[in-house]
MARZA-999264 format. One line per field, with one value per residue (C-alpha): x, y, z; residue number from 1; residue in three letters. Coordinates in steps of 0.5 Angstrom, whole numbers. Layout:
// residues N
x: [X	...]
y: [Y	...]
z: [Z	...]
romar: [NUM	...]
tidren: [ALA	...]
***
This chain:
// residues 308
x: [-46	-51	-49	-52	-48	-44	-37	-31	-24	-19	-13	-16	-11	-5	-3	-8	-14	-14	-14	-20	-24	-22	-25	-31	-33	-32	-37	-42	-41	-43	-43	-36	-33	-26	-23	-18	-12	-12	-18	-18	-12	-13	-8	-13	-18	-23	-22	-24	-30	-33	-32	-36	-41	-42	-41	-44	-41	-43	-37	-30	-24	-18	-12	-9	-2	5	9	16	22	28	31	25	23	30	31	24	21	18	14	12	10	6	2	0	-2	-6	-9	-12	-14	-18	-21	-23	-26	-30	-33	-35	-38	-42	-45	-41	-43	-36	-29	-23	-16	-10	-4	2	6	12	8	11	17	24	26	19	18	16	11	8	1	-3	-2	6	4	8	12	19	23	21	26	29	29	22	19	16	12	10	8	3	0	0	-4	-9	-10	-11	-15	-20	-20	-21	-27	-30	-30	-32	-37	-39	-36	-35	-28	-23	-16	-12	-5	-2	5	9	5	6	2	-1	0	6	11	17	21	28	28	22	20	19	24	20	18	25	28	24	26	33	33	29	34	40	37	36	42	47	49	50	45	46	42	42	44	47	40	40	33	27	20	13	10	2	-1	-5	-11	-11	-11	-17	-21	-19	-21	-28	-28	-27	-31	-37	-35	-30	-32	-27	-23	-16	-12	-12	-6	-6	-1	1	4	11	17	23	30	31	37	32	27	32	34	26	26	32	30	23	26	31	37	44	49	52	49	52	50	52	53	54	46	41	38	32	29	32	25	18	13	6	1	-5	-9	-15	-16	-16	-22	-26	-25	-20	-14	-9	-10	-4	3	9	12	5	5	12	10	4	7	13	8	4	11	13	6	5	10	17]
y: [2	-2	-8	-13	-9	-13	-11	-13	-13	-14	-17	-19	-24	-19	-13	-8	-12	-17	-10	-8	-14	-14	-7	-9	-14	-10	-5	-10	-12	-19	-19	-19	-22	-24	-27	-33	-33	-40	-39	-32	-29	-21	-20	-24	-19	-25	-28	-21	-20	-27	-25	-19	-22	-28	-24	-17	-13	-6	-3	-4	-3	-4	-7	-12	-10	-13	-10	-10	-6	-2	-9	-12	-6	-5	-12	-14	-7	-11	-15	-9	-5	-11	-14	-7	-4	-11	-12	-5	-4	-10	-9	-1	-3	-9	-5	1	-4	-8	-2	-2	4	6	4	6	5	5	8	9	15	13	17	23	26	24	31	33	39	37	35	33	35	32	37	36	30	29	36	32	26	20	16	11	5	4	8	3	1	9	10	4	7	14	10	8	15	17	12	13	20	19	14	19	24	20	15	19	13	14	12	15	14	14	15	12	12	7	1	-4	-9	-16	-20	-16	-19	-21	-24	-21	-21	-17	-14	-7	-3	-4	-12	-13	-10	-14	-21	-19	-17	-23	-28	-25	-25	-32	-34	-30	-26	-19	-15	-11	-6	-2	5	10	10	18	17	19	15	16	9	8	2	-2	-2	6	6	1	6	12	7	7	14	16	11	14	22	23	24	28	26	28	23	24	23	18	18	20	27	25	22	18	17	10	9	11	6	1	3	2	-5	-7	-5	-8	-15	-15	-15	-13	-15	-11	-7	-6	-1	-2	4	1	0	5	10	11	18	22	24	23	25	27	33	30	36	34	27	30	35	29	27	22	21	16	12	7	10	7	4	1	-1	-4	-8	-11	-13	-16	-21	-22	-24	-29	-32	-33	-31	-34]
z: [2	7	11	5	-1	-5	-4	-8	-4	-10	-6	0	2	2	7	5	3	9	13	9	10	18	18	14	18	25	22	20	13	11	4	2	-5	-6	-12	-10	-15	-15	-20	-22	-25	-25	-30	-35	-38	-39	-32	-29	-34	-32	-24	-25	-29	-24	-18	-20	-14	-12	-9	-10	-6	-11	-7	-11	-13	-14	-9	-6	-3	-7	-9	-12	-16	-18	-21	-23	-26	-32	-27	-23	-29	-33	-27	-24	-31	-32	-26	-25	-32	-32	-25	-27	-34	-31	-25	-30	-35	-30	-26	-20	-16	-13	-14	-9	-13	-8	-11	-7	-5	-10	-15	-13	-16	-12	-10	-8	-4	3	6	-1	-3	-8	-13	-14	-18	-24	-23	-23	-25	-21	-16	-21	-17	-17	-23	-27	-21	-20	-27	-27	-21	-24	-30	-25	-22	-30	-32	-26	-28	-35	-34	-29	-35	-40	-37	-31	-27	-19	-18	-13	-12	-5	-4	2	5	7	10	15	20	20	14	11	7	11	5	5	-3	-4	2	4	9	16	15	12	19	23	20	20	27	29	25	28	35	34	31	35	28	26	22	15	13	6	5	11	15	13	9	12	11	14	16	17	20	15	20	20	12	12	16	12	6	9	11	3	0	4	4	-2	-9	-12	-18	-15	-11	-4	1	7	12	19	17	21	18	22	19	17	23	28	25	26	33	35	32	35	42	40	38	44	39	42	37	31	26	19	14	7	4	-3	-3	-5	0	-5	-4	1	4	3	8	6	7	10	11	5	9	16	13	13	20	19	23	25	31	32	34	31	37	38	31	31	37	35	28	31	35	29	26	31	31	24	19	22]
romar: [1	2	3	4	5	6	7	8	9	10	11	12	13	14	15	16	17	18	19	20	21	22	23	24	25	26	27	28	29	30	31	32	33	34	35	36	37	38	39	40	41	42	43	44	45	46	47	48	49	50	51	52	53	54	55	56	57	58	59	60	61	62	63	64	65	66	67	68	69	70	71	72	73	74	75	76	77	78	79	80	81	82	83	84	85	86	87	88	89	90	91	92	93	94	95	96	97	98	99	100	101	102	103	104	105	106	107	108	109	110	111	112	113	114	115	116	117	118	119	120	121	122	123	124	125	126	127	128	129	130	131	132	133	134	135	136	137	138	139	140	141	142	143	144	145	146	147	148	149	150	151	152	153	154	155	156	157	158	159	160	161	162	163	164	165	166	167	168	169	170	171	172	173	174	175	176	177	178	179	180	181	182	183	184	185	186	187	188	189	190	191	192	193	194	195	196	197	198	199	200	201	202	203	204	205	206	207	208	209	210	211	212	213	214	215	216	217	218	219	220	221	222	223	224	225	226	227	228	229	230	231	232	233	234	235	236	237	238	239	240	241	242	243	244	245	246	247	248	249	250	251	252	253	254	255	256	257	258	259	260	261	262	263	264	265	266	267	268	269	270	271	272	273	274	275	276	277	278	279	280	281	282	283	284	285	286	287	288	289	290	291	292	293	294	295	296	297	298	299	300	301	302	303	304	305	306	307	308]
tidren: [MET	ASP	SER	GLU	SER	ARG	ILE	TYR	VAL	ALA	GLY	ASN	THR	GLY	LEU	VAL	GLY	SER	ALA	ILE	VAL	ARG	MET	LEU	HIS	ARG	LYS	GLY	TYR	THR	ASN	ILE	LEU	SER	SER	PRO	SER	SER	TYR	TRP	ASP	LEU	ARG	ARG	GLN	ASP	ASP	VAL	GLY	ARG	PHE	PHE	GLN	VAL	ASN	GLN	PRO	GLU	TYR	VAL	TYR	LEU	ALA	ALA	ALA	LYS	VAL	GLY	GLY	ILE	GLY	ALA	ASN	LYS	ASP	TYR	PRO	GLY	HIS	PHE	ILE	TYR	ASP	ASN	LEU	MET	ILE	GLN	SER	ASN	ILE	ILE	ASN	ALA	ALA	ARG	LYS	PHE	GLY	VAL	LYS	LYS	LEU	LEU	PHE	LEU	GLY	SER	SER	CYS	ILE	TYR	PRO	LYS	MET	CYS	GLU	GLN	PRO	ILE	LYS	GLU	GLU	TYR	LEU	MET	THR	GLY	PRO	LEU	GLU	PRO	THR	ASN	ASP	ALA	TYR	ALA	ILE	ALA	LYS	ILE	ALA	GLY	ILE	LYS	MET	CYS	GLN	ALA	TYR	ARG	LYS	GLN	TYR	GLY	PHE	ASN	ALA	ILE	SER	LEU	MET	PRO	THR	ASN	LEU	TYR	GLY	PRO	LYS	ASP	ASN	PHE	ASP	LEU	GLU	THR	SER	HIS	VAL	LEU	PRO	ALA	MET	ILE	ARG	LYS	PHE	ASP	ASP	ALA	LEU	ARG	SER	GLY	GLY	GLN	VAL	THR	LEU	TRP	GLY	ASP	GLY	SER	ALA	ARG	ARG	GLU	PHE	LEU	HIS	VAL	ASP	ASP	LEU	ALA	ASP	ALA	CYS	PHE	ALA	CYS	MET	LYS	ASP	TYR	ASP	SER	PRO	GLU	PRO	ILE	ASN	VAL	GLY	THR	GLY	LYS	ASP	VAL	PRO	ILE	LYS	ASN	LEU	ALA	THR	LEU	ILE	GLU	GLN	THR	VAL	GLY	TYR	ASN	GLY	ILE	VAL	ASN	TRP	ASP	THR	THR	LYS	PRO	ASN	GLY	THR	PRO	ARG	LYS	VAL	LEU	ASN	ILE	ASP	LYS	ILE	LYS	SER	LEU	GLY	TRP	GLU	PRO	LYS	ILE	GLY	LEU	GLU	GLU	GLY	ILE	LYS	SER	THR	TYR	GLU	TRP	TYR	LYS	ASP	TYR	ALA	ARG]
***
């Protein structure tokens, strides 16, 4: 890519897409395309085809997706599998049809088996059953990886797939019905701090998770767009995990809450442990820069300023 290349960031207003746009602007890229959902429905093949025909992007970051936490995935699996299959299939197909030079597809670490050997290597994909609370979303993302590989094999289309771990940062979703664990905790502790109430969290806090700041992911996307051309997916994370109970304590301290914290053990923990092996992406010279404590503090400040 050069500074004037036509770069399409699908999902540019979301957590990941907005971080990619910020990163591209910092690096001097000026010709960034977007597809506002008020005008283009990425689930509709005709809309996507028309967008590509009109705008002729040269490079695509496919960050558009329907995402959510355990509760949302468990309650709306049909929405998650349909929307994600349609969005990614339409964009990948249109990108190939209209001569895009390279496409980067963003999947998720939930594609890996529930009881996977840790840390998780890329080759563990499809070696065991998925976590049932989000298997519909995971299957859609696996289909995206396979579509990128199939289009590379049949058409020579240059498509790569990145598998990020749990993400957080500015423009995260803080809706308690649909958010992931970290932003949900920020919202719950902040609400309780201001109301004087208690905090109730799902599970028993024993599950371990890895968290990556979305700005670090954006830098990883740029590194892979430049230097990674394999059909095999590549993990993006920190290589370090933390018990959910410890995460809660860190957020509690960041928010300044000193009240009662209840753990609802009738709710699922999800996968017991999930931490990625990141040796492959580190070999490209990329490493995460934003520590968890620093990232939570800056995310909480953004939440107070823009999302309360």
